[in-house]
C-alpha positions as CSV (number, residue, x, y, z in Angstrom):
1,X,-25.2,73.4,11.1
2,X,-24.7,76.9,12.6
3,X,-25.3,77.2,16.3
4,X,-28.7,78.5,17.3
5,X,-28.8,81.9,18.8
6,X,-30.6,80.8,21.9
7,X,-31.0,83.3,24.7
8,X,-30.6,81.6,28.0
9,X,-33.0,83.2,30.5
10,X,-35.2,82.4,33.4
11,X,-38.7,81.4,32.6
12,X,-41.2,84.3,32.3
13,X,-44.0,84.5,34.7
14,X,-47.4,83.0,33.9
15,X,-49.0,79.6,33.6
16,X,-46.9,76.7,32.3
17,X,-47.9,75.2,28.9
18,X,-50.2,72.3,28.9
19,X,-51.2,69.6,26.5
20,X,-48.7,67.0,27.4
21,X,-49.6,63.4,26.6
22,X,-50.1,60.9,29.4
23,X,-47.0,58.7,30.0
24,X,-46.7,55.6,28.0
25,X,-44.8,52.4,28.8
26,X,-41.1,52.4,28.1
27,X,-39.9,49.6,25.9
28,X,-36.9,47.9,27.4
29,X,-35.3,47.8,30.8
30,X,-35.8,51.4,31.8
31,X,-39.0,52.8,33.3
32,X,-40.9,56.0,32.5
33,X,-41.5,58.6,35.3
34,X,-44.9,59.9,36.1
35,X,-45.9,62.9,34.0
36,X,-48.1,65.7,35.2
37,X,-50.7,67.4,33.0
38,X,-48.8,70.7,33.1
39,X,-45.2,71.6,33.7
40,X,-44.7,72.4,37.4
41,X,-41.8,74.5,38.9
42,X,-39.5,71.5,39.4
43,X,-40.0,69.5,36.3
44,X,-36.8,67.9,35.0
45,X,-37.0,67.5,31.2
46,X,-34.6,65.0,29.7
47,X,-34.2,65.2,25.9
48,X,-33.7,61.9,24.1
49,X,-33.1,61.2,20.5
50,X,-32.1,58.4,18.2
51,X,-28.7,57.1,19.2
52,X,-28.7,58.7,22.7
53,X,-26.7,56.7,25.3
54,X,-29.2,55.0,27.6
55,X,-27.3,55.5,30.8
56,X,-26.7,59.2,30.1
57,X,-30.5,59.6,30.2
58,X,-31.6,57.0,32.8
59,X,-29.0,57.6,35.5
60,X,-30.2,61.2,36.2
61,X,-33.8,59.9,36.0
62,X,-33.0,57.5,38.9
63,X,-31.6,60.3,41.0
64,X,-34.5,62.7,40.5
65,X,-37.1,60.0,40.8
66,X,-35.5,58.8,44.0
67,X,-35.4,62.3,45.4
68,X,-39.1,62.7,44.6
69,X,-39.9,59.5,46.5
70,X,-38.1,61.1,49.5
71,X,-40.3,64.3,49.2
72,X,-38.5,66.5,46.7
73,X,-40.8,68.5,44.4
74,X,-39.5,66.9,41.2
75,X,-41.4,65.5,38.3
76,X,-39.4,64.0,35.5
77,X,-40.4,63.9,31.9
78,X,-38.7,62.2,29.0
79,X,-39.2,64.1,25.8
80,X,-38.0,63.8,22.2
81,X,-37.9,66.4,19.4
82,X,-41.3,65.3,18.1
83,X,-42.6,63.2,21.0
84,X,-42.1,60.0,19.1
85,X,-40.2,56.9,20.2
86,X,-36.4,56.9,19.8
87,X,-33.9,54.1,19.6
88,X,-31.3,54.5,22.3
89,X,-27.8,53.0,22.3
90,X,-27.4,50.0,22.9
91,X,-30.6,48.8,21.5
92,X,-33.4,50.0,23.8
93,X,-36.5,51.8,22.5
94,X,-37.5,54.8,24.6
95,X,-41.1,56.0,24.4
96,X,-41.3,59.7,25.6
97,X,-44.3,61.3,27.3
98,X,-43.9,64.6,25.5
99,X,-42.4,66.5,22.6
100,X,-39.8,69.2,23.3
101,X,-42.4,71.8,22.5
102,X,-44.8,70.3,25.1
103,X,-42.1,70.2,27.7
104,X,-40.9,73.7,27.2
105,X,-41.1,75.6,30.5
106,X,-39.5,72.8,32.5
107,X,-37.3,74.1,35.4
108,X,-34.3,72.0,34.4
109,X,-33.3,70.6,31.0
110,X,-30.8,67.8,30.7
111,X,-29.2,66.8,27.4
112,X,-27.6,63.4,27.4
113,X,-24.9,62.4,25.0
114,X,-24.4,59.8,22.3
115,X,-21.5,57.6,21.2
116,X,-21.8,59.1,17.7
117,X,-21.0,62.6,19.0
118,X,-18.9,64.6,18.6
119,X,-18.0,63.5,15.0
120,X,-21.5,63.1,13.6
121,X,-24.0,65.8,12.8
122,X,-26.6,66.6,15.4
123,X,-29.6,64.2,15.0
124,X,-32.5,65.8,13.2
125,X,-34.5,68.3,15.3
126,X,-32.3,68.0,18.3
127,X,-30.6,71.5,18.2
128,X,-34.0,73.1,17.6
129,X,-35.4,71.2,20.6
130,X,-32.4,72.2,22.8
131,X,-33.2,75.8,21.9
132,X,-36.9,75.5,22.6
133,X,-36.3,73.8,26.0
134,X,-33.4,76.0,27.1
135,X,-35.0,79.3,26.2
136,X,-37.5,78.9,29.1
137,X,-35.5,76.8,31.5
138,X,-33.9,78.1,34.7
139,X,-31.1,75.5,34.5
140,X,-29.5,73.5,31.6
141,X,-27.2,70.5,32.0
142,X,-25.5,68.0,29.8
143,X,-24.2,64.5,30.4
144,X,-21.1,63.2,28.6
145,X,-21.0,64.3,24.9
146,X,-24.3,66.1,25.4
147,X,-21.9,69.1,25.9
148,X,-21.4,69.1,22.1
149,X,-25.1,69.7,21.6
150,X,-25.1,72.6,24.1
151,X,-22.1,74.0,22.3
152,X,-23.7,73.8,18.9
153,X,-26.8,75.5,20.3
154,X,-24.7,78.4,21.5
155,X,-25.2,77.7,25.2
156,X,-21.6,77.2,26.2
157,X,-20.1,80.4,24.7
158,X,-17.9,82.1,27.2
159,X,-18.5,79.5,29.8
160,X,-16.5,76.7,31.4
161,X,-17.5,73.1,30.6
162,X,-16.5,69.5,30.6
163,X,-17.3,66.3,28.8
164,X,-16.0,62.7,28.6
165,X,-12.2,62.7,28.9
166,X,-11.9,61.0,25.5
167,X,-13.6,63.9,23.8
168,X,-12.4,66.9,25.8
169,X,-9.8,67.9,23.2
170,X,-12.4,67.7,20.5
171,X,-14.8,69.9,22.5
172,X,-12.0,72.5,23.0
173,X,-11.2,72.5,19.2
174,X,-14.8,72.7,18.2
175,X,-15.6,75.6,20.6
176,X,-12.5,77.6,21.3
177,X,-14.6,80.2,23.2
178,X,-15.4,77.6,25.8
179,X,-13.1,77.0,28.8
180,X,-12.9,73.2,28.7
181,X,-11.9,71.5,31.9
182,X,-10.9,68.0,30.7
183,X,-10.4,66.3,34.0
184,X,-13.4,67.5,36.0
185,X,-16.3,65.3,37.1
186,X,-18.7,68.1,36.5
187,X,-18.5,71.9,36.0
188,X,-21.1,74.4,37.1
189,X,-21.0,77.8,35.4
190,X,-24.0,79.9,36.3
191,X,-27.2,78.2,35.1
192,X,-25.3,75.8,32.9
193,X,-23.8,72.5,34.3
194,X,-21.9,69.9,32.3
195,X,-20.6,66.5,33.4
196,X,-18.0,64.0,32.3
197,X,-18.9,60.6,30.9
198,X,-21.8,58.3,31.6
199,X,-21.9,57.7,35.4
200,X,-20.8,61.3,36.1
201,X,-24.4,62.1,35.2
202,X,-25.2,60.7,38.6
203,X,-22.8,63.2,40.2
204,X,-24.3,66.0,38.2
205,X,-27.9,65.1,39.3
206,X,-26.9,64.7,42.9
207,X,-25.2,68.1,42.8
208,X,-28.5,69.6,41.5
209,X,-30.5,67.9,44.2
210,X,-28.1,69.3,46.9
211,X,-28.5,72.8,45.4
212,X,-32.2,72.5,45.4
213,X,-32.9,70.7,48.6
214,X,-29.7,70.5,50.7
215,X,-27.0,68.0,51.5
216,X,-29.2,65.8,53.7
217,X,-31.6,64.8,51.0
218,X,-28.8,64.4,48.4
219,X,-27.0,62.1,50.9
220,X,-30.2,60.0,51.4
221,X,-30.6,59.6,47.6
222,X,-27.0,58.6,47.2
223,X,-27.3,56.0,50.0
224,X,-30.5,54.6,48.4
225,X,-28.7,54.3,45.0
226,X,-25.7,52.8,46.8
227,X,-23.3,55.4,45.4
228,X,-21.1,58.0,47.1
229,X,-22.7,61.4,47.6
230,X,-21.5,63.3,44.6
231,X,-17.8,63.7,44.1
232,X,-16.6,67.3,44.2
233,X,-17.0,68.7,40.7
234,X,-13.2,69.5,40.5
235,X,-12.2,66.0,41.4
236,X,-10.4,64.1,38.6
237,X,-12.2,61.6,36.4
238,X,-9.3,59.2,37.1
239,X,-7.0,58.0,39.9
240,X,-3.5,59.6,39.8
241,X,-1.8,56.5,38.3
242,X,-4.5,56.1,35.6
243,X,-4.2,59.7,34.4
244,X,-0.4,59.9,34.6
245,X,1.3,59.2,31.2
246,X,3.5,56.1,31.5
247,X,7.0,57.6,31.2
248,X,9.5,56.3,28.7
249,X,12.3,56.2,31.2
250,X,12.6,52.9,33.2
251,X,14.1,54.8,36.1
252,X,11.2,57.2,36.2
253,X,8.7,54.4,36.0
254,X,10.3,52.8,39.0
255,X,10.1,56.2,40.9
256,X,6.4,56.6,40.1
257,X,5.7,53.0,41.2
258,X,7.5,53.6,44.5
259,X,5.5,56.8,45.2
260,X,2.2,55.0,44.5
261,X,3.1,52.0,46.6
262,X,4.0,54.1,49.7
263,X,2.8,57.7,49.5
264,X,3.9,58.5,53.1
265,X,7.6,57.6,52.5
266,X,10.3,60.2,51.9
267,X,9.7,61.4,48.4
268,X,11.7,64.6,48.5
269,X,13.4,65.5,45.2
270,X,16.8,64.3,46.6
271,X,15.4,61.0,47.7
272,X,13.7,60.4,44.4
273,X,16.8,61.4,42.5
274,X,18.8,58.9,44.5
275,X,16.3,56.2,43.8
276,X,16.5,57.0,40.1
277,X,20.3,57.2,40.1
278,X,20.3,60.7,38.6
279,X,20.6,64.3,39.7
280,X,17.8,66.3,41.2
281,X,17.9,68.7,38.3
282,X,17.7,65.9,35.7
283,X,14.9,64.1,37.6
284,X,12.9,67.3,37.6
285,X,13.4,67.7,33.9
286,X,12.3,64.1,33.4
287,X,9.1,64.7,35.4
288,X,8.3,67.8,33.4
289,X,8.9,66.2,30.1
290,X,7.4,62.8,30.7
291,X,4.8,63.3,33.5
292,X,3.8,66.8,32.9
293,X,4.3,67.9,36.5
294,X,7.0,68.6,39.0
295,X,8.1,65.9,41.4
296,X,6.5,67.8,44.3
297,X,3.2,68.3,42.5
298,X,3.0,64.6,41.5
299,X,3.8,63.4,45.1
300,X,1.1,65.8,46.5
301,X,-1.5,64.5,44.1
302,X,-0.8,60.9,45.1
303,X,-0.9,61.8,48.8
304,X,-4.2,63.7,48.4
305,X,-5.7,60.6,46.8
306,X,-4.4,58.4,49.6
307,X,-5.9,60.9,52.2
308,X,-9.2,60.8,50.4
309,X,-9.3,57.0,50.8
310,X,-8.4,57.3,54.5
311,X,-11.1,59.9,55.1
312,X,-13.7,57.7,53.3
313,X,-12.7,54.9,55.7
314,X,-13.5,57.1,58.7
315,X,-10.0,58.3,59.6
316,X,-9.7,61.8,61.2
317,X,-8.1,64.6,59.3
318,X,-5.0,64.4,61.5
319,X,-4.7,60.7,61.0
320,X,-5.2,60.9,57.2
321,X,-2.6,63.7,57.0
322,X,-0.1,61.6,58.9
323,X,-0.7,58.3,57.1
324,X,-0.8,59.8,53.6
325,X,2.4,61.7,54.0
326,X,0.9,65.2,54.0
327,X,2.0,65.7,57.6
328,X,-0.3,68.1,59.4
329,X,-4.0,68.6,59.3
330,X,-3.3,72.2,58.1
331,X,-1.2,70.9,55.2
332,X,-4.0,68.4,54.4
333,X,-6.6,71.3,54.4
334,X,-4.5,73.4,52.1
335,X,-3.9,70.6,49.7
336,X,-7.6,69.6,49.6
337,X,-8.7,73.2,49.0
338,X,-6.1,73.6,46.2
339,X,-6.9,70.3,44.4
340,X,-10.5,69.4,45.3
341,X,-12.1,72.7,46.3
342,X,-13.4,71.3,49.6
343,X,-12.0,70.9,53.1
344,X,-11.1,67.5,54.5
345,X,-13.9,67.7,57.1
346,X,-16.5,68.5,54.4
347,X,-15.1,65.6,52.3
348,X,-15.2,63.2,55.2
349,X,-18.8,64.1,56.2
350,X,-19.9,63.5,52.6
351,X,-18.0,60.3,51.7
352,X,-17.1,58.5,54.9
353,X,-18.3,54.9,54.8
354,X,-16.5,53.7,57.9
355,X,-17.4,54.7,61.5
356,X,-17.0,58.4,62.1
357,X,-16.4,59.3,65.7
C-alpha cells in the first residue's frame, strides 16, 4: 500500500469533535482510562488494532494515567480504526472507547507496534486511521515497530527515527529517506517522536510528560511506577558488552573481558596490545575489523557506562570519573555530552537511587 500523503500540522482552532462513546470495560488484565465527552487539549489517543503488542499500548497508558492522577491535564483514550474491539498480542481483547474518527483532534497520538510488523501488510484501516489522527494532532509518537506504520503513512519522511533494535535495518531499507538511529532509546524530531522496543515506550511517555509538565512531575511518575526517570533518548538500548560483536580472535576476546572487568585499569593501546601479545597497529586493526570501533572509543564507552552506574548509586562526578577510569570531572563531562547528550550532574539528578549529598 502506498504511503498516505498526510500533512502533519497543529490542530486548527475551534471546538473539538464530539460524539465519543462512553468507556467500556476492557477484557483482560489491562484497564481502560476514563474518556471525556469531547476531546480536550491534552487528550492522548492510543491507536490499537488486531495484533497490536499489549505492552506497547498499555505502558504509555500507565505513564499518562499516573501523571493525570498527580494533577497533569491528560485524558487517555484507546481507539481503534472503527471503534470495535481488537485482539492484542498475546491473547488479550481490548475494547476501545472510540473510533479513530471520533478521537481525531487529540493533542498527542501514539501508534504502538505489533510482532507481525514490519514484514506483514498494515492491518486493515490502520494507515487511514493514522492519517486521520495525525492530521489534527500536535504531536505523534510510535512505540517499537509502530514506526513502520508512521513510515507507511508518510510521517517520517526527512526525519530521524528509531525502532526495536531487531528491526532497525529493515526500517532503514524500507524508508531510505528516514535517518534511522538503531541504538537510541527514543528519538524526537520536531513533533514526531519514535521509541525503541516495548519498555522504551515508558521512556518515550515520560519524556513527553517532562516536556509538557516539567522534570519534577516526570520524576514523581517514574517513582510511582518504580522505574528510572526516562533514560536520555540517545542512550543505547544495550549495555556495551551486549551490543559489542563477539570477536573471532581469542586474544581480542580476552582484551574485551579485561576492559569490562576493570574499566579504570590501564587500557592504553600499548597496554592492551601487550595483553593481547600483538603490536599496537595490529590490535587497532583487530578492533576496527571485529569490534567496529577503535580501542580508545571502546574503552571510553565502557568507562562511561561504569560512570553511569556510579552516579546512579549517588557518587559525585569527581568520584565517578576517578573510579570509572575517565580521570577528571571535566573528562567525564565531555564524555557524557558526547555519548549521552547530558551532563553528569543532570544525569545524576535524574537517576540517582543512592543518597545524594
